[in-house]
C-alpha positions in Angstrom: 0.1 0.0 0.0 2.8 2.3 0.9 4.7 1.7 -2.3 1.4 2.3 -4.3 1.0 5.7 -2.7 4.6 6.6 -3.3 4.3 5.8 -7.0 1.2 7.9 -7.4 2.9 10.8 -5.5 5.9 10.5 -7.8 3.7 10.6 -10.9 1.6 13.5 -9.4 4.6 15.7 -8.9 6.3 14.7 -12.1 3.2 15.6 -14.0 2.8 18.8 -12.1 6.3 19.7 -13.1 5.7 18.9 -16.7 2.7 21.4 -16.6 4.9 24.0 -15.1 7.7 23.6 -17.7 5.3 24.1 -20.5 3.3 27.1 -19.2 2.0 28.4 -22.6 0.6 25.3 -24.0 -0.9 24.0 -20.8 -1.9 27.6 -19.8 -4.0 27.9 -22.9 -5.7 24.6 -22.3 -6.4 25.6 -18.7 -7.7 29.0 -19.8 -10.1 27.5 -22.3 -11.4 25.0 -19.7 -11.8 27.8 -17.1 -13.8 30.1 -19.6 -15.9 27.1 -20.6 -16.7 26.2 -16.9 -17.1 29.9 -15.8 -20.0 30.4 -18.3 -22.6 28.0 -16.7 -21.3 28.7 -13.2 -21.9 32.5 -13.7 -25.3 31.9 -15.1 -26.1 29.6 -12.1 -25.1 32.3 -9.7 -27.2 34.9 -11.6 -30.2 32.7 -11.4 -29.7 31.9 -7.7 -29.5 35.7 -7.0 -32.6 36.4 -9.0 -34.5 33.6 -7.2 -33.4 35.2 -3.9 -34.5 38.6 -5.1 -37.9 37.3 -6.3 -38.3 35.5 -3.0 -37.9 38.8 -1.1 -40.3 40.5 -3.5 -42.9 37.8 -2.9 -42.4 38.2 0.8 -43.1 41.8 0.6 -46.4 41.3 -1.3 -49.7 42.2 0.3 -53.3 41.6 -0.4 -55.3 44.8 -0.6 -58.9 44.7 0.6 -60.8 47.7 -0.7 -63.7 48.2 1.7 -67.1 49.7 1.0 -67.3 53.4 1.5 -70.0 53.2 4.1 -68.1 50.7 6.3 -68.0 52.2 9.9 -64.6 52.5 11.6 -65.7 50.2 14.3 -66.5 47.5 11.8 -63.2 48.0 10.0 -61.3 47.6 13.4 -63.2 44.4 14.2 -62.5 42.9 10.8 -58.8 43.8 11.2 -58.7 42.0 14.5 -60.4 39.0 13.1 -58.0 38.8 10.2 -55.0 39.1 12.5 -56.1 36.0 14.5 -56.0 33.9 11.3 -52.9 31.5 11.0 -52.7 32.4 7.3 -52.0 36.2 8.1 -48.8 37.8 9.4 -50.1 41.2 9.8 -52.9 43.6 8.9 -52.5 47.5 8.6 -55.3 50.0 7.8 -55.0 52.7 5.2 -57.5 55.5 5.6 -59.0 57.3 2.5 -57.2 60.5 3.5 -53.9 58.7 3.9 -54.3 56.8 0.7 -55.0 60.2 -1.1 -52.0 61.7 0.3 -49.8 58.9 -0.8 -51.3 59.0 -4.3 -50.7 62.6 -4.5 -46.9 62.1 -3.7 -46.7 59.1 -6.1 -48.7 60.6 -9.1 -47.7 64.3 -9.0 -51.2 65.3 -9.6 -51.6 67.0 -6.2 -53.3 70.2 -7.7 -55.8 68.3 -9.7 -56.7 65.9 -6.8 -57.1 69.0 -4.4 -59.8 70.2 -6.8 -62.0 67.2 -6.2 -65.0 68.0 -3.9 -64.7 64.6 -2.1 -62.2 61.9 -1.7 -62.9 59.1 -4.2 -60.7 56.5 -2.6 -62.1 53.9 -0.2 -60.6 52.6 3.1 -58.2 49.7 2.6 -56.9 46.9 4.8 -53.4 45.7 3.7 -53.0 42.1 4.6 -49.6 40.5 4.7 -49.8 36.7 4.4 -47.7 34.4 6.5 -44.5 33.1 4.8 -45.9 29.6 4.2 -48.9 31.2 2.4 -47.1 33.2 -0.1 -47.1 30.8 -3.1 -49.3 31.8 -6.0 -51.8 29.1 -5.2 -52.2 30.1 -1.6 -52.3 33.8 -2.4 -55.1 33.2 -5.0 -57.1 31.2 -2.5 -56.7 33.9 0.2 -57.6 36.6 -2.1 -60.9 34.8 -3.3 -61.8 34.1 0.4 -61.3 37.6 1.5 -63.3 38.9 -1.4 -66.3 37.3 0.0 -66.2 39.1 3.3 -69.3 41.4 3.4 -67.5 44.7 4.1 -65.0 44.1 1.2 -65.8 45.7 -2.1 -62.7 44.2 -3.9 -59.8 41.9 -2.8 -56.8 42.3 -5.1 -53.3 40.8 -5.5 -51.4 40.9 -8.7 -50.4 37.3 -9.2 -49.7 37.3 -12.9 -46.3 39.1 -12.6 -45.3 36.7 -9.8 -46.2 33.6 -11.9 -44.4 35.0 -15.0 -41.2 35.7 -13.0 -41.3 32.3 -11.4 -41.8 30.7 -14.9 -39.0 32.7 -16.3 -36.6 31.7 -13.5 -37.6 27.9 -13.9 -36.9 28.3 -17.6 -33.5 29.9 -16.8 -32.7 27.3 -14.4 -33.4 24.5 -16.9 -31.4 26.3 -19.5 -28.4 26.6 -17.1 -28.4 22.7 -16.6 -28.7 22.1 -20.3 -25.8 24.5 -21.0 -23.9 22.9 -18.3 -24.2 19.5 -19.9 -23.2 20.7 -23.3 -20.2 22.5 -22.0 -19.2 19.5 -20.0 -18.9 17.6 -23.2 -16.8 20.5 -24.6 -14.4 20.1 -21.6 -14.1 16.4 -22.4 -13.2 17.1 -26.0 -10.7 19.9 -24.9 -8.9 17.6 -22.4 -9.2 14.6 -24.8 -7.6 16.4 -27.7 -4.8 17.6 -25.5 -4.1 14.2 -24.1 -4.3 12.7 -27.6 -1.5 15.1 -28.6 0.6 14.1 -25.5 0.1 10.4 -26.3 1.2 10.9 -30.0 4.2 12.9 -28.9 5.4 10.2 -26.4 4.6 7.2 -28.6 8.1 5.9 -28.8 8.5 6.3 -25.1 5.2 4.3 -24.5 6.4 1.5 -26.8 9.7 1.2 -25.0 8.0 1.1 -21.6 5.7 -1.6 -22.9 8.6 -3.7 -24.1 10.2 -3.7 -20.8 7.1 -4.9 -19.0 5.2 -1.6 -18.2 1.4 -2.3 -17.6 -1.5 -0.3 -19.1 -2.1 1.2 -15.8 1.5 2.4 -15.4 1.4 3.9 -18.9 -2.0 5.6 -18.4 -1.2 7.2 -15.0 0.8 10.3 -16.0 -1.8 11.1 -18.7 -4.6 10.7 -16.2 -3.0 13.0 -13.8 -2.3 15.5 -16.5 -5.9 15.6 -17.5 -7.0 15.7 -13.9 -4.8 18.7 -13.0 -5.8 20.6 -16.1 -9.5 20.2 -15.3 -8.9 21.2 -11.6 -6.8 24.2 -12.5 -9.4 25.1 -15.2 -12.2 24.9 -12.5 -10.1 27.1 -10.2 -9.8 29.6 -12.9 -13.6 29.5 -13.5 -14.2 30.1 -9.7 -11.9 33.1 -9.9 -13.7 34.4 -12.9 -17.1 34.0 -11.3 -15.9 35.8 -8.1 -14.5 38.7 -10.2 -17.8 38.9 -12.2 -19.8 38.9 -9.0 -17.6 41.6 -7.5 -18.3 43.8 -10.6 -22.1 43.2 -10.4 -22.5 43.4 -6.6 -23.3 47.2 -6.6 -26.0 47.0 -9.3 -27.6 43.8 -7.6 -27.6 45.6 -4.2 -29.3 48.6 -5.8 -31.9 46.5 -7.5 -32.6 44.8 -4.1 -33.0 48.1 -2.4 -35.4 49.4 -5.1 -37.7 46.3 -4.4 -37.2 46.6 -0.7 -35.7 43.2 -0.3 -32.1 44.3 0.8 -30.9 41.4 -1.1 -27.0 41.4 -1.4 -25.1 39.6 -4.2 -24.4 36.0 -3.2 -21.7 33.9 -4.9 -21.0 30.3 -5.1 -21.4 28.7 -1.7 -19.1 26.2 -0.3 -20.9 23.2 -1.7 -21.2 24.7 -5.1 -17.6 25.7 -5.1 -16.6 22.2 -4.2 -18.8 20.8 -6.9 -17.2 23.1 -9.5 -13.7 22.0 -8.5 -14.6 18.3 -8.3 -16.6 18.5 -11.6 -13.6 20.2 -13.4 -11.2 17.5 -12.1 -13.6 14.7 -12.8 -14.2 15.8 -16.4 -10.4 16.2 -16.8 -9.9 12.7 -15.6 -12.7 11.3 -17.8 -11.6 13.0 -20.9 -8.0 11.9 -20.4 -9.1 8.4 -19.7 -11.1 8.1 -22.9 -8.4 9.6 -25.0 -5.6 7.4 -23.5 -7.7 4.2 -23.9 -8.5 4.8 -27.5 -4.9 5.7 -28.5 -3.3 3.0 -26.6 -5.4 0.4 -28.5 -4.2 2.1 -31.8 -0.7 1.8 -30.7 -0.8 -1.9 -29.5 
């Protein structure tokens, strides 16, 4: 067992030295692998940040209950208390017609025109914030329909269409990221495979001599497998750095977007598990690409 470990360490460091002594050729291969892996990783981070942002937007959503104009304040207070006691409701706030009019004046800029109105056209409104477990489109639709049947409620409204469209777009984007990842994984296999193929052809005479003196296929394959694995691992590390750099450049706009929607969402990068998956995936693709190339060309030689 000890001798087996020593042999692998010898081949590992020898292969690492060969990569260092040919920095241009190996650097170009690693750069291509890094850019190839960085593209799906960056898109993955983008989709994850959009999902976090949309989750915060959903959480800030409220159901607006427009009450009948002749509803007494005492009845409004009783309705608010009754709604607060429900498990589906997190909070209830009251917006009086006067407060709603003042808010509309500030938002619309039609203050002078609204002042000319003889009476306030806006009804009293109860703003209902659903509990976190009831913020899915289906649950919100059910609550909106149920609240709309309350006698004092003229109209219950919650804009569900944009939430559903956003979620559908994010699901489509997430599916697209996985498809693109699969396609680019094949590209990495081809890149590593072609590099190892050239290495095998350049060392053909050396391979034939090793085979003549009793070298096994495993012994012959080992340096090429380590070369492919190291190229894939270094390419994945470069991809991680590219993603981190891209995220650093985009963190400001993402934070501003989160502030505009009131979510306070800050840019999130690749987590620990995703980073390990990227590095392991790069090394694994490098090993697999080199294994396929070595097996194929050794059969041709022998």
